N, CA, C and O atoms as a GROMACS GRO file, in nm:
protein
  396
    1MET      N    1  11.674  10.375  13.170
    1MET     CA    2  11.615  10.405  13.039
    1MET      C    3  11.622  10.556  13.017
    1MET      O    4  11.595  10.634  13.108
    2GLY      N    5  11.656  10.597  12.897
    2GLY     CA    6  11.668  10.738  12.863
    2GLY      C    7  11.532  10.802  12.840
    2GLY      O    8  11.428  10.739  12.857
    3ALA      N    9  11.536  10.928  12.801
    3ALA     CA   10  11.413  11.001  12.773
    3ALA      C   11  11.339  10.937  12.656
    3ALA      O   12  11.400  10.883  12.564
    4LYS      N   13  11.208  10.944  12.663
    4LYS     CA   14  11.128  10.890  12.554
    4LYS      C   15  11.150  10.974  12.430
    4LYS      O   16  11.147  11.097  12.436
    5LYS      N   17  11.171  10.908  12.318
    5LYS     CA   18  11.195  10.979  12.192
    5LYS      C   19  11.068  10.986  12.109
    5LYS      O   20  10.982  10.898  12.115
    6ASN      N   21  11.059  11.093  12.032
    6ASN     CA   22  10.952  11.108  11.934
    6ASN      C   23  10.994  11.037  11.807
    6ASN      O   24  11.112  11.009  11.788
    7CYS      N   25  10.899  11.009  11.721
    7CYS     CA   26  10.928  10.933  11.599
    7CYS      C   27  11.036  10.999  11.514
    7CYS      O   28  11.124  10.930  11.461
    8TRP      N   29  11.031  11.131  11.499
    8TRP     CA   30  11.129  11.199  11.414
    8TRP      C   31  11.269  11.193  11.472
    8TRP      O   32  11.368  11.200  11.398
    9GLU      N   33  11.279  11.181  11.604
    9GLU     CA   34  11.411  11.167  11.666
    9GLU      C   35  11.465  11.026  11.644
    9GLU      O   36  11.583  11.008  11.611
   10LYS      N   37  11.380  10.928  11.661
   10LYS     CA   38  11.420  10.789  11.645
   10LYS      C   39  11.446  10.754  11.499
   10LYS      O   40  11.547  10.690  11.466
   11LYS      N   41  11.356  10.795  11.412
   11LYS     CA   42  11.367  10.760  11.269
   11LYS      C   43  11.460  10.855  11.192
   11LYS      O   44  11.501  10.825  11.080
   12GLN      N   45  11.492  10.969  11.253
   12GLN     CA   46  11.580  11.070  11.193
   12GLN      C   47  11.533  11.110  11.053
   12GLN      O   48  11.612  11.120  10.960
   13CYS      N   49  11.403  11.134  11.041
   13CYS     CA   50  11.345  11.170  10.912
   13CYS      C   51  11.366  11.317  10.877
   13CYS      O   52  11.359  11.355  10.760
   14GLU      N   53  11.393  11.400  10.979
   14GLU     CA   54  11.418  11.543  10.960
   14GLU      C   55  11.298  11.619  10.903
   14GLU      O   56  11.314  11.716  10.830
   15ARG      N   57  11.175  11.571  10.939
   15ARG     CA   58  11.054  11.640  10.893
   15ARG      C   59  10.984  11.716  11.005
   15ARG      O   60  10.873  11.764  10.986
   16GLN      N   61  11.046  11.728  11.121
   16GLN     CA   62  10.992  11.809  11.228
   16GLN      C   63  11.016  11.956  11.193
   16GLN      O   64  11.104  11.986  11.112
   17PRO      N   65  10.940  12.049  11.251
   17PRO     CA   66  10.964  12.191  11.221
   17PRO      C   67  11.112  12.225  11.240
   17PRO      O   68  11.170  12.198  11.344
   18GLY      N   69  11.170  12.285  11.137
   18GLY     CA   70  11.312  12.319  11.138
   18GLY      C   71  11.403  12.208  11.092
   18GLY      O   72  11.525  12.225  11.084
   19GLY      N   73  11.346  12.092  11.059
   19GLY     CA   74  11.426  11.978  11.014
   19GLY      C   75  11.485  11.999  10.876
   19GLY      O   76  11.436  12.081  10.798
   20LYS      N   77  11.590  11.925  10.846
   20LYS     CA   78  11.666  11.940  10.722
   20LYS      C   79  11.587  11.903  10.596
   20LYS      O   80  11.621  11.950  10.487
   21LYS      N   81  11.484  11.822  10.608
   21LYS     CA   82  11.410  11.778  10.489
   21LYS      C   83  11.273  11.842  10.474
   21LYS      O   84  11.194  11.801  10.389
   22VAL      N   85  11.245  11.943  10.555
   22VAL     CA   86  11.115  12.010  10.549
   22VAL      C   87  11.093  12.074  10.412
   22VAL      O   88  10.984  12.065  10.357
   23ASN      N   89  11.194  12.140  10.357
   23ASN     CA   90  11.178  12.204  10.225
   23ASN      C   91  11.150  12.102  10.116
   23ASN      O   92  11.074  12.129  10.023
   24GLU      N   93  11.211  11.986  10.127
   24GLU     CA   94  11.195  11.881  10.026
   24GLU      C   95  11.065  11.802  10.043
   24GLU      O   96  10.994  11.776   9.945
   25LEU      N   97  11.033  11.764  10.168
   25LEU     CA   98  10.922  11.672  10.193
   25LEU      C   99  10.806  11.732  10.273
   25LEU      O  100  10.701  11.670  10.284
   26GLY      N  101  10.826  11.851  10.328
   26GLY     CA  102  10.723  11.914  10.410
   26GLY      C  103  10.732  11.871  10.555
   26GLY      O  104  10.801  11.775  10.588
   27VAL      N  105  10.662  11.943  10.641
   27VAL     CA  106  10.658  11.910  10.783
   27VAL      C  107  10.565  11.791  10.802
   27VAL      O  108  10.456  11.786  10.746
   28CYS      N  109  10.608  11.697  10.881
   28CYS     CA  110  10.528  11.577  10.907
   28CYS      C  111  10.408  11.612  10.995
   28CYS      O  112  10.422  11.686  11.093
   29PRO      N  113  10.290  11.561  10.961
   29PRO     CA  114  10.172  11.586  11.042
   29PRO      C  115  10.186  11.537  11.187
   29PRO      O  116  10.125  11.594  11.277
   30ALA      N  117  10.265  11.433  11.210
   30ALA     CA  118  10.285  11.386  11.347
   30ALA      C  119  10.357  11.491  11.431
   30ALA      O  120  10.330  11.504  11.550
   31ALA      N  121  10.446  11.566  11.369
   31ALA     CA  122  10.525  11.666  11.442
   31ALA      C  123  10.443  11.790  11.477
   31ALA      O  124  10.483  11.869  11.562
   32THR      N  125  10.329  11.807  11.412
   32THR     CA  126  10.248  11.928  11.434
   32THR      C  127  10.108  11.899  11.487
   32THR      O  128  10.028  11.991  11.505
   33CYS      N  129  10.076  11.774  11.512
   33CYS     CA  130   9.942  11.736  11.558
   33CYS      C  131   9.929  11.765  11.707
   33CYS      O  132   9.949  11.677  11.791
   34SER      N  133   9.895  11.889  11.740
   34SER     CA  134   9.890  11.932  11.880
   34SER      C  135   9.782  11.860  11.961
   34SER      O  136   9.792  11.851  12.083
   35LYS      N  137   9.680  11.811  11.895
   35LYS     CA  138   9.574  11.739  11.967
   35LYS      C  139   9.625  11.607  12.025
   35LYS      O  140   9.564  11.551  12.116
   36ALA      N  141   9.738  11.558  11.973
   36ALA     CA  142   9.798  11.434  12.023
   36ALA      C  143   9.909  11.461  12.124
   36ALA      O  144   9.974  11.367  12.171
   37ASN      N  145   9.932  11.587  12.156
   37ASN     CA  146  10.041  11.623  12.247
   37ASN      C  147  10.026  11.550  12.380
   37ASN      O  148   9.919  11.552  12.442
   38GLY      N  149  10.133  11.486  12.423
   38GLY     CA  150  10.135  11.418  12.552
   38GLY      C  151  10.098  11.270  12.546
   38GLY      O  152  10.123  11.198  12.642
   39ILE      N  153  10.041  11.224  12.437
   39ILE     CA  154  10.007  11.082  12.428
   39ILE      C  155  10.137  11.002  12.433
   39ILE      O  156  10.228  11.026  12.354
   40HIS      N  157  10.143  10.909  12.524
   40HIS     CA  158  10.261  10.826  12.549
   40HIS      C  159  10.385  10.909  12.580
   40HIS      O  160  10.497  10.863  12.560
   41GLY      N  161  10.365  11.032  12.629
   41GLY     CA  162  10.477  11.119  12.666
   41GLY      C  163  10.544  11.188  12.549
   41GLY      O  164  10.656  11.237  12.562
   42GLY      N  165  10.478  11.191  12.435
   42GLY     CA  166  10.536  11.251  12.315
   42GLY      C  167  10.500  11.397  12.296
   42GLY      O  168  10.406  11.449  12.355
   43VAL      N  169  10.579  11.463  12.212
   43VAL     CA  170  10.550  11.600  12.171
   43VAL      C  171  10.459  11.590  12.049
   43VAL      O  172  10.491  11.524  11.951
   44ASN      N  173  10.345  11.657  12.057
   44ASN     CA  174  10.243  11.649  11.952
   44ASN      C  175  10.217  11.502  11.922
   44ASN      O  176  10.189  11.426  12.014
   45GLY      N  177  10.226  11.459  11.797
   45GLY     CA  178  10.199  11.319  11.763
   45GLY      C  179  10.323  11.233  11.756
   45GLY      O  180  10.322  11.129  11.690
   46GLY      N  181  10.429  11.274  11.822
   46GLY     CA  182  10.558  11.206  11.811
   46GLY      C  183  10.565  11.066  11.867
   46GLY      O  184  10.658  10.992  11.836
   47ARG      N  185  10.467  11.028  11.949
   47ARG     CA  186  10.465  10.891  12.001
   47ARG      C  187  10.329  10.826  11.976
   47ARG      O  188  10.290  10.733  12.047
   48SER      N  189  10.260  10.876  11.875
   48SER     CA  190  10.133  10.815  11.832
   48SER      C  191  10.120  10.830  11.680
   48SER      O  192  10.009  10.840  11.627
   49CYS      N  193  10.232  10.832  11.612
   49CYS     CA  194  10.237  10.859  11.467
   49CYS      C  195  10.157  10.760  11.384
   49CYS      O  196  10.109  10.794  11.276
   50TRP      N  197  10.141  10.638  11.433
   50TRP     CA  198  10.068  10.535  11.358
   50TRP      C  199   9.921  10.570  11.340
   50TRP      O  200   9.855  10.513  11.252
   51ALA      N  201   9.869  10.660  11.419
   51ALA     CA  202   9.728  10.697  11.409
   51ALA      C  203   9.708  10.826  11.330
   51ALA      O  204   9.594  10.871  11.314
   52ILE      N  205   9.815  10.886  11.282
   52ILE     CA  206   9.808  11.016  11.216
   52ILE      C  207   9.827  11.002  11.066
   52ILE      O  208   9.926  10.945  11.019
   53THR      N  209   9.732  11.052  10.992
   53THR     CA  210   9.733  11.045  10.846
   53THR      C  211   9.843  11.134  10.788
   53THR      O  212   9.868  11.244  10.837
   54GLY      N  213   9.908  11.085  10.683
   54GLY     CA  214  10.001  11.167  10.606
   54GLY      C  215  10.145  11.166  10.654
   54GLY      O  216  10.225  11.248  10.608
   55THR      N  217  10.180  11.074  10.745
   55THR     CA  218  10.321  11.065  10.785
   55THR      C  219  10.401  11.007  10.670
   55THR      O  220  10.346  10.942  10.581
   56TYR      N  221  10.530  11.030  10.671
   56TYR     CA  222  10.618  10.986  10.563
   56TYR      C  223  10.703  10.872  10.615
   56TYR      O  224  10.798  10.894  10.690
   57CYS      N  225  10.670  10.751  10.574
   57CYS     CA  226  10.743  10.633  10.620
   57CYS      C  227  10.767  10.540  10.503
   57CYS      O  228  10.687  10.533  10.409
   58GLY      N  229  10.876  10.470  10.509
   58GLY     CA  230  10.906  10.375  10.403
   58GLY      C  231  10.926  10.442  10.268
   58GLY      O  232  10.902  10.380  10.164
   59GLY      N  233  10.968  10.567  10.268
   59GLY     CA  234  10.997  10.637  10.144
   59GLY      C  235  10.878  10.698  10.075
   59GLY      O  236  10.889  10.747   9.963
   60LYS      N  237  10.761  10.696  10.142
   60LYS     CA  238  10.643  10.756  10.079
   60LYS      C  239  10.545  10.807  10.184
   60LYS      O  240  10.547  10.764  10.299
   61VAL      N  241  10.460  10.899  10.142
   61VAL     CA  242  10.357  10.951  10.231
   61VAL      C  243  10.255  10.841  10.253
   61VAL      O  244  10.206  10.778  10.159
   62GLN      N  245  10.224  10.819  10.380
   62GLN     CA  246  10.127  10.716  10.417
   62GLN      C  247   9.987  10.777  10.419
   62GLN      O  248   9.970  10.896  10.446
   63GLY      N  249   9.890  10.696  10.393
   63GLY     CA  250   9.752  10.744  10.385
   63GLY      C  251   9.681  10.740  10.519
   63GLY      O  252   9.739  10.772  10.623
   64SER      N  253   9.556  10.700  10.515
   64SER     CA  254   9.472  10.697  10.635
   64SER      C  255   9.524  10.593  10.734
   64SER      O  256   9.608  10.509  10.702
   65PHE      N  257   9.472  10.601  10.854
   65PHE     CA  258   9.507  10.505  10.958
   65PHE      C  259   9.486  10.362  10.909
   65PHE      O  260   9.574  10.277  10.925
   66ALA      N  261   9.372  10.336  10.850
   66ALA     CA  262   9.340  10.200  10.804
   66ALA      C  263   9.438  10.154  10.695
   66ALA      O  264   9.477  10.038  10.693
   67ALA      N  265   9.476  10.244  10.606
   67ALA     CA  266   9.565  10.207  10.496
   67ALA      C  267   9.708  10.182  10.542
   67ALA      O  268   9.779  10.103  10.481
   68LYS      N  269   9.751  10.248  10.649
   68LYS     CA  270   9.891  10.238  10.689
   68LYS      C  271   9.914  10.147  10.809
   68LYS      O  272  10.030  10.119  10.841
   69LEU      N  273   9.810  10.100  10.875
   69LEU     CA  274   9.824  10.024  10.998
   69LEU      C  275   9.916   9.903  10.983
   69LEU      O  276   9.997   9.877  11.072
   70GLY      N  277   9.903   9.830  10.876
   70GLY     CA  278   9.988   9.711  10.857
   70GLY      C  279  10.136   9.744  10.861
   70GLY      O  280  10.213   9.673  10.925
   71ASN      N  281  10.175   9.852  10.794
   71ASN     CA  282  10.315   9.894  10.797
   71ASN      C  283  10.355   9.938  10.937
   71ASN      O  284  10.464   9.906  10.984
   72CYS      N  285  10.267  10.011  11.004
   72CYS     CA  286  10.299  10.063  11.136
   72CYS      C  287  10.317   9.951  11.239
   72CYS      O  288  10.405   9.960  11.324
   73LEU      N  289  10.236   9.848  11.230
   73LEU     CA  290  10.247   9.738  11.326
   73LEU      C  291  10.381   9.667  11.315
   73LEU      O  292  10.425   9.602  11.410
   74ASN      N  293  10.446   9.677  11.202
   74ASN     CA  294  10.577   9.617  11.181
   74ASN      C  295  10.692   9.714  11.202
   74ASN      O  296  10.809   9.676  11.190
   75CYS      N  297  10.661   9.838  11.234
   75CYS     CA  298  10.762   9.943  11.251
   75CYS      C  299  10.835   9.926  11.385
   75CYS      O  300  10.773   9.903  11.489
   76GLU      N  301  10.968   9.938  11.381
   76GLU     CA  302  11.047   9.926  11.503
   76GLU      C  303  11.011  10.034  11.606
   76GLU      O  304  11.012  10.007  11.726
   77PHE      N  305  10.980  10.154  11.560
   77PHE     CA  306  10.944  10.260  11.653
   77PHE      C  307  10.813  10.226  11.725
   77PHE      O  308  10.804  10.242  11.847
   78TYR      N  309  10.714  10.180  11.652
   78TYR     CA  310  10.586  10.140  11.713
   78TYR      C  311  10.611  10.032  11.819
   78TYR      O  312  10.557  10.040  11.929
   79LYS      N  313  10.692   9.933  11.784
   79LYS     CA  314  10.723   9.824  11.878
   79LYS      C  315  10.796   9.877  12.001
   79LYS      O  316  10.773   9.828  12.112
   80GLU      N  317  10.883   9.974  11.983
   80GLU     CA  318  10.955  10.034  12.094
   80GLU      C  319  10.860  10.107  12.190
   80GLU      O  320  10.868  10.091  12.311
   81VAL      N  321  10.768  10.187  12.133
   81VAL     CA  322  10.670  10.257  12.216
   81VAL      C  323  10.584  10.156  12.291
   81VAL      O  324  10.554  10.174  12.409
   82GLN      N  325  10.545  10.052  12.222
   82GLN     CA  326  10.463   9.948  12.284
   82GLN      C  327  10.535   9.887  12.405
   82GLN      O  328  10.472   9.862  12.508
   83LYS      N  329  10.664   9.864  12.394
   83LYS     CA  330  10.741   9.807  12.506
   83LYS      C  331  10.759   9.908  12.619
   83LYS      O  332  10.757   9.870  12.736
   84GLU      N  333  10.778  10.035  12.584
   84GLU     CA  334  10.805  10.138  12.684
   84GLU      C  335  10.683  10.176  12.767
   84GLU      O  336  10.696  10.219  12.882
   85GLU      N  337  10.566  10.162  12.710
   85GLU     CA  338  10.444  10.206  12.777
   85GLU      C  339  10.380  10.091  12.854
   85GLU      O  340  10.364   9.982  12.800
   86SER      N  341  10.344  10.116  12.979
   86SER     CA  342  10.277  10.012  13.056
   86SER      C  343  10.138   9.986  13.000
   86SER      O  344  10.087   9.874  13.007
   87LYS      N  345  10.078  10.090  12.942
   87LYS     CA  346   9.948  10.076  12.876
   87LYS      C  347   9.952  10.159  12.749
   87LYS      O  348   9.955  10.282  12.754
   88LEU      N  349   9.952  10.093  12.637
   88LEU     CA  350   9.949  10.162  12.509
   88LEU      C  351   9.808  10.210  12.482
   88LEU      O  352   9.713  10.132  12.483
   89GLU      N  353   9.794  10.340  12.459
   89GLU     CA  354   9.662  10.395  12.430
   89GLU      C  355   9.612  10.337  12.298
   89GLU      O  356   9.687  10.330  12.200
   90SER      N  357   9.487  10.297  12.294
   90SER     CA  358   9.434  10.234  12.174
   90SER      C  359   9.428  10.334  12.058
   90SER      O  360   9.411  10.454  12.079
   91ALA      N  361   9.441  10.282  11.938
   91ALA     CA  362   9.433  10.366  11.820
   91ALA      C  363   9.297  10.434  11.812
   91ALA      O  364   9.288  10.549  11.767
   92VAL      N  365   9.192  10.367  11.854
   92VAL     CA  366   9.057  10.426  11.852
   92VAL      C  367   9.054  10.549  11.943
   92VAL      O  368   8.997  10.652  11.906
   93ASP      N  369   9.115  10.538  12.062
   93ASP     CA  370   9.118  10.651  12.154
   93ASP      C  371   9.202  10.765  12.097
   93ASP      O  372   9.164  10.881  12.109
   94ILE      N  373   9.314  10.732  12.036
   94ILE     CA  374   9.400  10.836  11.975
   94ILE      C  375   9.324  10.907  11.864
   94ILE      O  376   9.322  11.030  11.857
   95LEU      N  377   9.261  10.829  11.777
   95LEU     CA  378   9.185  10.887  11.666
   95LEU      C  379   9.074  10.978  11.715
   95LEU      O  380   9.048  11.082  11.654
   96SER      N  381   9.008  10.941  11.824
   96SER     CA  382   8.900  11.026  11.875
   96SER      C  383   8.955  11.158  11.931
   96SER      O  384   8.886  11.259  11.926
   97LYS      N  385   9.076  11.157  11.982
   97LYS     CA  386   9.138  11.278  12.035
   97LYS      C  387   9.184  11.374  11.926
   97LYS      O  388   9.180  11.495  11.944
   98ILE      N  389   9.226  11.319  11.813
   98ILE     CA  390   9.285  11.405  11.710
   98ILE      C  391   9.185  11.451  11.604
   98ILE      O  392   9.221  11.530  11.516
   99LYS      N  393   9.063  11.404  11.610
   99LYS     CA  394   8.962  11.446  11.512
   99LYS      C  395   8.925  11.590  11.533
   99LYS      O  396   8.841  11.644  11.460
   0.00000   0.00000   0.00000
């Protein structure tokens, strides 16, 4: 198995700092959420993006955790992280870390 990828690497959204779409769409909060750094082996919120408000998925900015959870549970990246991790950190635990 290769290195664990962050959401912006897998989804190729180009919203990480220095990404090609930062001027158009802004930097993604998952890419800069330092309080989530290291969760599931990710850089900042790169492997816990489903718990971070304001990510850009499905062509639009996503809202709060509660509002976006349904979309995230169906996301291929979320499912990939779930398979890769022997224990997926609960969203409640992630949310408590990033507050």
